[in-house]
Biopython code that builds the backbone (N, CA, C, O; Angstrom):
import numpy as np
from Bio.PDB.StructureBuilder import StructureBuilder

atoms = [
    (1, "MET", "N", (-42.646, -111.460, -45.152)),
    (1, "MET", "CA", (-41.858, -111.733, -43.973)),
    (1, "MET", "C", (-41.003, -113.148, -43.611)),
    (1, "MET", "O", (-41.361, -114.280, -43.934)),
    (2, "ARG", "N", (-40.025, -112.864, -43.007)),
    (2, "ARG", "CA", (-39.999, -114.427, -42.294)),
    (2, "ARG", "C", (-39.923, -114.725, -41.168)),
    (2, "ARG", "O", (-40.796, -114.212, -40.469)),
    (3, "LEU", "N", (-38.867, -115.688, -40.409)),
    (3, "LEU", "CA", (-38.532, -115.718, -39.151)),
    (3, "LEU", "C", (-37.512, -115.834, -39.201)),
    (3, "LEU", "O", (-36.908, -116.436, -40.089)),
    (4, "VAL", "N", (-37.004, -115.238, -38.174)),
    (4, "VAL", "CA", (-35.390, -115.112, -37.715)),
    (4, "VAL", "C", (-35.509, -115.416, -36.313)),
    (4, "VAL", "O", (-36.288, -114.815, -35.573)),
    (5, "VAL", "N", (-34.306, -116.874, -35.727)),
    (5, "VAL", "CA", (-34.068, -116.840, -34.262)),
    (5, "VAL", "C", (-32.978, -116.349, -34.294)),
    (5, "VAL", "O", (-32.145, -116.357, -35.200)),
    (6, "ASP", "N", (-32.927, -115.569, -32.551)),
    (6, "ASP", "CA", (-31.378, -115.144, -31.943)),
    (6, "ASP", "C", (-30.903, -116.360, -31.144)),
    (6, "ASP", "O", (-31.359, -116.706, -30.054)),
    (7, "PRO", "N", (-29.948, -116.947, -31.815)),
    (7, "PRO", "CA", (-29.186, -118.183, -31.191)),
    (7, "PRO", "C", (-28.951, -117.905, -29.768)),
    (7, "PRO", "O", (-29.153, -118.734, -28.881)),
    (8, "ILE", "N", (-28.505, -116.678, -29.572)),
    (8, "ILE", "CA", (-27.597, -116.141, -27.897)),
    (8, "ILE", "C", (-28.968, -116.225, -26.749)),
    (8, "ILE", "O", (-29.013, -116.754, -25.639)),
    (9, "LYS", "N", (-29.752, -115.668, -27.322)),
    (9, "LYS", "CA", (-31.386, -115.699, -26.579)),
    (9, "LYS", "C", (-31.674, -116.716, -26.270)),
    (9, "LYS", "O", (-31.790, -117.065, -25.095)),
    (10, "CYS", "N", (-31.910, -117.639, -27.541)),
    (10, "CYS", "CA", (-32.738, -118.810, -27.441)),
    (10, "CYS", "C", (-32.325, -119.641, -26.411)),
    (10, "CYS", "O", (-31.163, -119.406, -26.078)),
    (11, "ASP", "N", (-32.876, -120.549, -25.776)),
    (11, "ASP", "CA", (-32.760, -121.367, -24.480)),
    (11, "ASP", "C", (-33.434, -122.734, -24.515)),
    (11, "ASP", "O", (-33.806, -123.397, -23.548)),
    (12, "GLY", "N", (-33.541, -123.096, -26.092)),
    (12, "GLY", "CA", (-34.168, -124.364, -26.413)),
    (12, "GLY", "C", (-35.160, -124.725, -25.787)),
    (12, "GLY", "O", (-35.113, -125.911, -25.460)),
    (13, "ARG", "N", (-36.415, -123.957, -25.357)),
    (13, "ARG", "CA", (-37.355, -124.776, -24.305)),
    (13, "ARG", "C", (-38.538, -125.513, -25.438)),
    (13, "ARG", "O", (-39.385, -126.320, -25.057)),
    (14, "GLY", "N", (-38.338, -124.892, -27.371)),
    (14, "GLY", "CA", (-39.108, -125.697, -27.892)),
    (14, "GLY", "C", (-40.615, -124.695, -27.997)),
    (14, "GLY", "O", (-41.244, -125.103, -28.973)),
    (15, "LEU", "N", (-41.074, -123.985, -27.573)),
    (15, "LEU", "CA", (-42.307, -123.429, -27.899)),
    (15, "LEU", "C", (-43.062, -123.208, -29.065)),
    (15, "LEU", "O", (-44.171, -123.461, -29.536)),
    (16, "CYS", "N", (-41.781, -122.508, -29.397)),
    (16, "CYS", "CA", (-42.250, -122.401, -30.823)),
    (16, "CYS", "C", (-42.593, -123.144, -32.005)),
    (16, "CYS", "O", (-43.494, -122.824, -32.781)),
    (17, "ALA", "N", (-41.697, -124.342, -32.136)),
    (17, "ALA", "CA", (-41.755, -124.801, -32.795)),
    (17, "ALA", "C", (-42.906, -125.620, -32.639)),
    (17, "ALA", "O", (-43.235, -126.173, -33.688)),
    (18, "GLY", "N", (-44.020, -126.009, -31.095)),
    (18, "GLY", "CA", (-44.859, -126.498, -30.871)),
    (18, "GLY", "C", (-45.960, -125.529, -31.252)),
    (18, "GLY", "O", (-47.087, -125.983, -31.453)),
    (19, "LEU", "N", (-45.746, -124.342, -31.358)),
    (19, "LEU", "CA", (-47.112, -123.501, -31.888)),
    (19, "LEU", "C", (-46.937, -123.400, -33.472)),
    (19, "LEU", "O", (-48.006, -123.309, -34.075)),
    (20, "LEU", "N", (-45.818, -123.399, -34.229)),
    (20, "LEU", "CA", (-45.534, -123.572, -35.788)),
    (20, "LEU", "C", (-44.636, -124.252, -36.470)),
    (20, "LEU", "O", (-43.705, -123.809, -37.143)),
    (21, "PRO", "N", (-45.063, -125.755, -36.198)),
    (21, "PRO", "CA", (-44.212, -126.712, -36.801)),
    (21, "PRO", "C", (-44.371, -127.232, -38.175)),
    (21, "PRO", "O", (-43.825, -128.241, -38.621)),
    (22, "GLU", "N", (-45.331, -126.282, -38.921)),
    (22, "GLU", "CA", (-45.134, -126.304, -40.559)),
    (22, "GLU", "C", (-43.460, -125.550, -40.813)),
    (22, "GLU", "O", (-42.739, -126.121, -41.632)),
    (23, "LEU", "N", (-43.009, -124.522, -40.228)),
    (23, "LEU", "CA", (-41.849, -123.804, -40.255)),
    (23, "LEU", "C", (-41.043, -123.876, -39.494)),
    (23, "LEU", "O", (-40.007, -123.246, -39.706)),
    (24, "ILE", "N", (-41.168, -124.636, -38.343)),
    (24, "ILE", "CA", (-39.811, -124.818, -37.269)),
    (24, "ILE", "C", (-39.766, -126.276, -36.677)),
    (24, "ILE", "O", (-40.594, -127.026, -36.160)),
    (25, "ARG", "N", (-38.377, -126.344, -36.997)),
    (25, "ARG", "CA", (-38.320, -127.826, -36.402)),
    (25, "ARG", "C", (-36.831, -127.569, -35.139)),
    (25, "ARG", "O", (-36.101, -126.578, -35.111)),
    (26, "LEU", "N", (-36.738, -128.905, -34.136)),
    (26, "LEU", "CA", (-35.791, -128.583, -33.388)),
    (26, "LEU", "C", (-35.102, -129.547, -33.307)),
    (26, "LEU", "O", (-35.490, -130.714, -33.244)),
    (27, "ASP", "N", (-33.494, -128.970, -33.299)),
    (27, "ASP", "CA", (-32.042, -129.517, -33.399)),
    (27, "ASP", "C", (-32.771, -131.078, -32.581)),
    (27, "ASP", "O", (-33.942, -131.457, -32.590)),
    (28, "ASP", "N", (-31.662, -131.653, -31.989)),
    (28, "ASP", "CA", (-31.147, -133.290, -31.098)),
    (28, "ASP", "C", (-31.549, -132.284, -29.922)),
    (28, "ASP", "O", (-32.483, -132.655, -29.211)),
    (29, "TRP", "N", (-30.881, -130.906, -29.600)),
    (29, "TRP", "CA", (-30.572, -130.358, -28.590)),
    (29, "TRP", "C", (-32.201, -129.630, -27.768)),
    (29, "TRP", "O", (-32.505, -129.521, -26.580)),
    (30, "GLY", "N", (-32.893, -129.281, -28.948)),
    (30, "GLY", "CA", (-34.257, -128.787, -28.381)),
    (30, "GLY", "C", (-33.953, -127.339, -29.098)),
    (30, "GLY", "O", (-34.927, -126.599, -28.960)),
    (31, "TYR", "N", (-32.799, -126.682, -29.876)),
    (31, "TYR", "CA", (-32.961, -125.515, -30.305)),
    (31, "TYR", "C", (-33.754, -125.502, -32.192)),
    (31, "TYR", "O", (-33.699, -126.331, -33.100)),
    (32, "PRO", "N", (-34.372, -124.234, -32.085)),
    (32, "PRO", "CA", (-35.532, -124.100, -33.487)),
    (32, "PRO", "C", (-34.297, -124.420, -34.240)),
    (32, "PRO", "O", (-33.178, -124.097, -33.839)),
    (33, "ILE", "N", (-34.521, -125.047, -35.315)),
    (33, "ILE", "CA", (-34.212, -124.723, -36.446)),
    (33, "ILE", "C", (-35.197, -124.218, -37.697)),
    (33, "ILE", "O", (-35.971, -125.085, -38.103)),
    (34, "VAL", "N", (-35.262, -122.797, -38.414)),
    (34, "VAL", "CA", (-36.211, -122.079, -38.597)),
    (34, "VAL", "C", (-35.947, -122.237, -40.565)),
    (34, "VAL", "O", (-34.900, -122.206, -41.211)),
    (35, "ASN", "N", (-37.417, -122.407, -41.028)),
    (35, "ASN", "CA", (-37.271, -122.598, -42.500)),
    (35, "ASN", "C", (-36.717, -120.761, -43.071)),
    (35, "ASN", "O", (-37.100, -119.650, -42.706)),
    (36, "PRO", "N", (-36.046, -121.054, -43.732)),
    (36, "PRO", "CA", (-35.807, -119.416, -44.078)),
    (36, "PRO", "C", (-36.389, -118.707, -45.180)),
    (36, "PRO", "O", (-36.175, -117.610, -45.696)),
    (37, "GLU", "N", (-37.299, -119.781, -45.423)),
    (37, "GLU", "CA", (-38.335, -119.004, -46.850)),
    (37, "GLU", "C", (-39.643, -118.027, -46.688)),
    (37, "GLU", "O", (-40.605, -118.209, -45.941)),
    (38, "PRO", "N", (-39.483, -117.271, -47.318)),
    (38, "PRO", "CA", (-40.850, -116.129, -46.729)),
    (38, "PRO", "C", (-42.351, -117.135, -46.121)),
    (38, "PRO", "O", (-42.778, -118.265, -46.360)),
    (39, "LEU", "N", (-42.740, -116.093, -45.327)),
    (39, "LEU", "CA", (-43.394, -116.742, -44.315)),
    (39, "LEU", "C", (-44.984, -116.425, -45.150)),
    (39, "LEU", "O", (-45.602, -115.378, -45.340)),
    (40, "PRO", "N", (-45.418, -118.619, -45.711)),
    (40, "PRO", "CA", (-46.755, -118.356, -46.433)),
    (40, "PRO", "C", (-47.822, -117.166, -45.614)),
    (40, "PRO", "O", (-47.680, -116.956, -44.410)),
    (41, "ALA", "N", (-48.692, -116.574, -46.290)),
    (41, "ALA", "CA", (-49.620, -115.846, -45.497)),
    (41, "ALA", "C", (-50.687, -116.145, -44.988)),
    (41, "ALA", "O", (-51.468, -115.238, -44.703)),
    (42, "HIS", "N", (-51.014, -117.462, -44.736)),
    (42, "HIS", "CA", (-51.797, -118.205, -44.026)),
    (42, "HIS", "C", (-51.702, -118.202, -42.570)),
    (42, "HIS", "O", (-52.567, -118.083, -41.703)),
    (43, "LEU", "N", (-49.847, -118.437, -42.488)),
    (43, "LEU", "CA", (-48.760, -118.733, -41.538)),
    (43, "LEU", "C", (-48.628, -117.744, -40.693)),
    (43, "LEU", "O", (-48.289, -118.024, -39.543)),
    (44, "LEU", "N", (-48.841, -116.496, -41.028)),
    (44, "LEU", "CA", (-48.661, -114.614, -40.118)),
    (44, "LEU", "C", (-48.809, -114.931, -39.195)),
    (44, "LEU", "O", (-47.855, -115.133, -38.443)),
    (45, "PRO", "N", (-50.413, -115.171, -38.725)),
    (45, "PRO", "CA", (-51.306, -115.280, -37.623)),
    (45, "PRO", "C", (-50.763, -116.203, -36.333)),
    (45, "PRO", "O", (-50.774, -115.924, -35.134)),
    (46, "HIS", "N", (-50.286, -117.397, -37.015)),
    (46, "HIS", "CA", (-49.288, -118.751, -36.205)),
    (46, "HIS", "C", (-47.632, -117.964, -35.882)),
    (46, "HIS", "O", (-46.766, -118.154, -35.028)),
    (47, "ALA", "N", (-47.734, -117.280, -36.737)),
    (47, "ALA", "CA", (-46.030, -117.094, -36.375)),
    (47, "ALA", "C", (-45.777, -115.539, -35.824)),
    (47, "ALA", "O", (-44.642, -115.088, -35.675)),
    (48, "ARG", "N", (-46.956, -114.807, -35.552)),
    (48, "ARG", "CA", (-46.915, -113.536, -34.998)),
    (48, "ARG", "C", (-47.366, -114.130, -33.099)),
    (48, "ARG", "O", (-47.216, -113.331, -32.175)),
    (49, "ARG", "N", (-47.756, -115.208, -32.910)),
    (49, "ARG", "CA", (-48.353, -115.860, -32.120)),
    (49, "ARG", "C", (-46.721, -116.395, -30.949)),
    (49, "ARG", "O", (-46.392, -116.214, -29.777)),
    (50, "ALA", "N", (-46.111, -117.121, -32.210)),
    (50, "ALA", "CA", (-44.806, -118.107, -31.836)),
    (50, "ALA", "C", (-43.763, -116.694, -31.272)),
    (50, "ALA", "O", (-43.069, -116.761, -30.258)),
    (51, "VAL", "N", (-43.849, -115.458, -32.177)),
    (51, "VAL", "CA", (-43.056, -114.440, -31.996)),
    (51, "VAL", "C", (-43.375, -113.882, -29.665)),
    (51, "VAL", "O", (-42.780, -113.747, -28.596)),
    (52, "GLU", "N", (-44.706, -113.807, -30.320)),
    (52, "GLU", "CA", (-45.258, -112.808, -28.899)),
    (52, "GLU", "C", (-45.446, -113.993, -27.787)),
    (52, "GLU", "O", (-46.156, -113.492, -26.914)),
    (53, "ASP", "N", (-45.153, -115.235, -27.455)),
    (53, "ASP", "CA", (-45.070, -116.257, -26.571)),
    (53, "ASP", "C", (-43.829, -116.822, -26.344)),
    (53, "ASP", "O", (-43.697, -117.605, -25.403)),
    (54, "CYS", "N", (-42.978, -116.569, -27.002)),
    (54, "CYS", "CA", (-41.303, -116.809, -26.797)),
    (54, "CYS", "C", (-41.073, -116.538, -25.600)),
    (54, "CYS", "O", (-41.337, -115.354, -25.391)),
    (55, "PRO", "N", (-40.569, -117.261, -24.367)),
    (55, "PRO", "CA", (-40.628, -116.813, -22.985)),
    (55, "PRO", "C", (-39.104, -115.905, -22.742)),
    (55, "PRO", "O", (-38.739, -115.408, -21.677)),
    (56, "VAL", "N", (-38.385, -115.869, -24.041)),
    (56, "VAL", "CA", (-37.037, -115.401, -23.875)),
    (56, "VAL", "C", (-37.437, -114.322, -25.253)),
    (56, "VAL", "O", (-36.593, -113.453, -25.473)),
    (57, "LEU", "N", (-38.202, -114.338, -25.820)),
    (57, "LEU", "CA", (-37.955, -113.198, -27.047)),
    (57, "LEU", "C", (-36.789, -113.599, -28.259)),
    (57, "LEU", "O", (-36.440, -112.919, -29.224)),
    (58, "ALA", "N", (-36.465, -114.559, -27.959)),
    (58, "ALA", "CA", (-35.324, -115.158, -29.134)),
    (58, "ALA", "C", (-35.911, -115.311, -30.297)),
    (58, "ALA", "O", (-35.050, -115.506, -31.155)),
    (59, "ILE", "N", (-37.158, -115.316, -30.801)),
    (59, "ILE", "CA", (-37.649, -115.679, -32.090)),
    (59, "ILE", "C", (-38.355, -113.755, -32.539)),
    (59, "ILE", "O", (-39.054, -113.031, -31.830)),
    (60, "ALA", "N", (-37.820, -113.502, -33.868)),
    (60, "ALA", "CA", (-38.152, -112.412, -34.577)),
    (60, "ALA", "C", (-39.219, -112.715, -35.765)),
    (60, "ALA", "O", (-39.271, -113.850, -36.240)),
    (61, "LEU", "N", (-40.097, -111.645, -36.252)),
    (61, "LEU", "CA", (-40.175, -111.778, -37.513)),
    (61, "LEU", "C", (-39.347, -110.465, -38.812)),
    (61, "LEU", "O", (-39.260, -109.239, -38.879)),
    (62, "ARG", "N", (-39.044, -111.256, -39.368)),
    (62, "ARG", "CA", (-38.500, -109.438, -39.916)),
    (62, "ARG", "C", (-38.729, -109.631, -41.780)),
    (62, "ARG", "O", (-38.598, -110.567, -42.570)),
    (63, "ARG", "N", (-39.010, -108.626, -41.851)),
    (63, "ARG", "CA", (-39.465, -108.312, -43.752)),
    (63, "ARG", "C", (-38.351, -109.036, -44.590)),
    (63, "ARG", "O", (-37.187, -108.782, -44.282)),
    (64, "SER", "N", (-38.616, -109.998, -45.718)),
    (64, "SER", "CA", (-38.262, -110.739, -46.376)),
    (64, "SER", "C", (-37.126, -109.250, -47.397)),
    (64, "SER", "O", (-37.538, -108.098, -47.532)),
    (65, "GLN", "N", (-35.967, -109.678, -47.858)),
    (65, "GLN", "CA", (-35.088, -108.860, -48.718)),
    (65, "GLN", "C", (-35.821, -109.541, -50.471)),
    (65, "GLN", "O", (-36.110, -110.624, -50.980)),
    (66, "VAL", "N", (-35.828, -108.502, -50.722)),
    (66, "VAL", "CA", (-35.951, -109.262, -52.208)),
    (66, "VAL", "C", (-34.831, -108.821, -52.845)),
    (66, "VAL", "O", (-34.283, -107.727, -52.976)),
    (67, "LYS", "N", (-34.476, -110.719, -53.466)),
    (67, "LYS", "CA", (-33.422, -110.818, -54.270)),
    (67, "LYS", "C", (-33.583, -110.128, -55.630)),
    (67, "LYS", "O", (-34.609, -109.582, -56.033)),
    (68, "LYS", "N", (-32.649, -110.214, -56.147)),
    (68, "LYS", "CA", (-32.349, -108.993, -57.239)),
    (68, "LYS", "C", (-31.736, -110.119, -58.362)),
    (68, "LYS", "O", (-31.326, -109.737, -59.458)),
]
sb = StructureBuilder()
sb.init_structure("model")
sb.init_model(0)
sb.init_chain("A")
sb.init_seg("    ")
for serial, (resi, resn, name, xyz) in enumerate(atoms, 1):
    if name == "N":
        sb.init_residue(resn, " ", resi, " ")
    sb.init_atom(name, np.array(xyz, "f"), 0.0, 1.0, " ", f" {name:<3s}", serial, name[0])
structure = sb.get_structure()
């Protein structure tokens, strides 16, 4: 699993970075920059909470694609 952000929906509130600072940092305008690597298993519950708590539903969990 990995996190993705819809830049059209996101309004830069920064709640996701507060909930998951290990994988999300904010740019100079408060918009999230998400680590593109697969989520470590121990952070999955925190990532789910960040997804659920996003007030504009701009962040989502996606299955990682297997590289060949």
